[in-house]
N, C-alpha and C positions, 0 to 999 in steps of 0.2 A: 275531649271534645270530639263529638258526632264525624267519625268521614260523612262530607254529605256528597252526594251520589247523582248523578246523571243516567237516564234509561233509554238507550236507542228502543222503538219499536214498542213502547212502554204498552201496548193495547194486545199485542201479541204475547203466541201463547209462554213465551221466558219472560217477556216484559211483566206478566201479570205474578210471574213467580216469585221473579226477583225482585216486582212491588210490595206485593203481603209479605214477603221473608224482610225484608229492609223495615215496612211497619212496623213487625215484631220484632226485631232486634237493636236494643238502645245502643251498641257499637257507631250505627247509624243514621244518615235523616238523608228522607227524599226528597231531593228539593227540583228536580228536571225531569223534563221527559220529553221524547219526540213522537211525530207518527206523520206517514206521508201525505202527501198536502190533500186528499183525496178523502182521507180519514173521518167519517161525523167525532170524533170528539176531539177536532181542532176547536182549540180556543175552551176548551173546560179546565175548571180546578181537576187537579189530580187527583185531592180527596174524590172529590165530587163522581169521579169518573166511574174509579172502583175502589169505590166504597168503605175509603181508607183516613183515617183516625189522621196519625202519624204524617201526613204526608204534605209539600208547603208548592205549588209555582203551580203553573201554570200549562197543559198538552199542546205542544206547537209542535209546526214542520219545522222552524230555523234550529241546528245543533248551537253556534254559539247562545243561541237564546235560552234552552234548555241548560247551558252551561256558566253561566252569567253567576251563580251562584255555588259551583260545585267542583267539587275536588277531584272526583274522579270520575269520568266515564264509561260507561259500560255499554256493549253493540254485540249482539246477536241477530244481528238482521244479515244481510248481503253485497258482496265484496266491495260492488258502486256505489253502496250508501253507506258500508266503513271507510271505502277513501274518502267521499266526499265530506265528511263528517273530520276525519283528521286535518282538511284543509280551513276547516272553522274552528277547528278548536283550537289549533294552534294560535287562533287571533284574541282568543281569552282567558283568565288567570287557571285553565282548569287545568291539574298536574299533570294525572295521569287516563288510561287506558286500557280499557280491558276488555281482547277482542277476544271474543269465540266466535266469530264468524266464516264458515266454509268455504269453501268451492272454489278459490282462488287461483286463477292464474299466475304462473310460473311469473311473468311482467307486474303483474297487480302486487302479487306478493312482497316481493324487492320493494313497491313505494310505497307500499304502507309500513313495510321496515324501514323507509327512509326518515321516516319523524322520531324516531329514537334518537336524536339527537334536540328534540326540541319536545318529547316528553316523553313521560317513563309509562314504560308499552310492557302487558304482561298478553300475552297474546301466543293461542292452543288450541291443537284441534281437539278438547275437551277439559275441561276442568273437575271433571271428577278425581277423588281420591284413589279412588279404585284403581280408575283404566290408566292410574300417572304409575301407582304400585307396579299393577301389571305390564306398563312399557320397562318399569327397571328389571324386569323378572324375563321377558322377552328378550332385552339384554346381552342378561347374563348368557342364557342358553345360547342364545346364537353365539355367542362368542364360546361355548365349551363344546358345539356340535359341530362336527365338521361339515362339508359342503355339502357334503352323499345325503345329508338331511334337508328334503324339501322342507320350506316356507311357503304357508298359504292360508290368509289371512280370510273370513269368511264374517261379512258383517249384515246387518237385516236392519232394516227402517221403515218406519213409516212411509203410504202410498204420494204423503206430501214432499217427501226430499225432493230436493231438487239435484243436487251433483254425488259425484258416486267415483273414486268407492268413498267413504265417511270423510271426514277429517281427520276421526279415531284414527279407523283405519289405516290409512294414509300415516299418521304420528304411530301406532304399533312397526308398520313399514320401516318407517323411518330408523327407530330403535331396533329392528333387526339389522339393518343394515351398517350401523353404527357399530352392532355388536361381530359382525361382519368387516369391521374395517374401511368401509365402502360408504359411498351415498344411495340412498336408496334409487334416483336418477337411473344408476348403473345397472342396476338388480331387478330394477320392475321388467315384469313380463307382463306382455300384451296380454289383450282380452280374447282369449280360447274362442273362436269362432268359424266350423268347418275342420277342415283336414291341417291341426295347427304343429304335428311331427310329434316328436319325442321332446318331454323337458327338460330347457338346457338346465345345466347343474346349478349348483349356487341363485338362482334365481328366486325372484319375492312373489308370489301367485296373489292375487285379490278374485272376488268374487264378490258381489253385493245384490241381497235380497230387499225387494219395496211390497206394503203390505200395509194394509188393516194400518192399526194405531202402536208399531212397535217404540218402542223410546230409542232404546237403541242395543242393538249387543252382537257382541265381537268374539272369534274363533280363533284363534292362532294358533296353527297347527305347525307343528316340528315331525316331519315319516319318513323315518327312513325304511331299508327294506324287511326288516324282522321289529318293528316298534313305534309308534308313535305316541308324542306329548302332545298335549292338548293344555292350553292355556284360554278359561275364557271367562267375558264380564257379562252380567245383565244389567242392565239399565231400570228399575222399577217406578222410578218417579224422577220427573223435568228437578226436584230440588235440587238434585245431588250434586247441579253444574250448577245453578244459583248458587249454591251453598262456598263453593271455590270458588265461582267470581266475585264471591265477595273478600272471601281472604284473599283475594289477590289483589282485590281492591286497601285494603289495609296495607297494603305491601307497598304497592304501586304508591299509595301516598307516600310514603317512608321513602322513596330511594332516589337516586339521580334519575338524570333523563338518562336513557338506555331500554336495549330490547330485552326483555324478559319471559320465562315461559314455567308454566306450571311445577315444573322440579326447585325452579330458583325459589319459588312461593313457598313451596314445604321441604325447603333442606335437603331433597333427593342426589 
């Protein structure tokens, strides 16, 4: 039986990549999609709006309507939209939610996670296999190297990205902090501007680049006085995130309610 999917922001860049991938994969069926109230796509058949054969339902602004026949809802939108969607999803029979949204404030993150008792949620700052493998390597490196190795995370994204550091950079930072048996909030260094003084020992620094159409580039640098180790990931196509999100959808459909991440999905 195909896993029935509804997509948030189905006419957006990630929404269209997901829809096209679903239409060409027999493991899934596209049954619903949402758009913002002002979208010209509201009321159109998904198959017509996206020129897809294997798609059903009408594009709507109502998450509950989009999810009425869905097993899993996939959301790569914005924090406020994701939180509003969760509020509606729990009123439906939709079982799972895949959250690729980034830029949550701490209180918003806690609120999103609070739905874990009513839904099977897979939430991640990045859904690519490569990034999650790199995150494992970052944790191992941070655990192995002493605190006198400085950790710097440098990320680059397209000019339309509104949050910084990226969700992926924070995911990598959390892995580094875990390797050092601490929380990122305790090790994260302030943004550098002006006379900042010497770098504190053991901290984790972030730098963000925004420009052009960069899909996603991340470097984790481990710097000692005598040598450097650099772990790098480059995203060439958004399909890597869609592929991971769909694997997560299959996973979520089979799980009891709870909060999961891509390490759970990939068995890392």
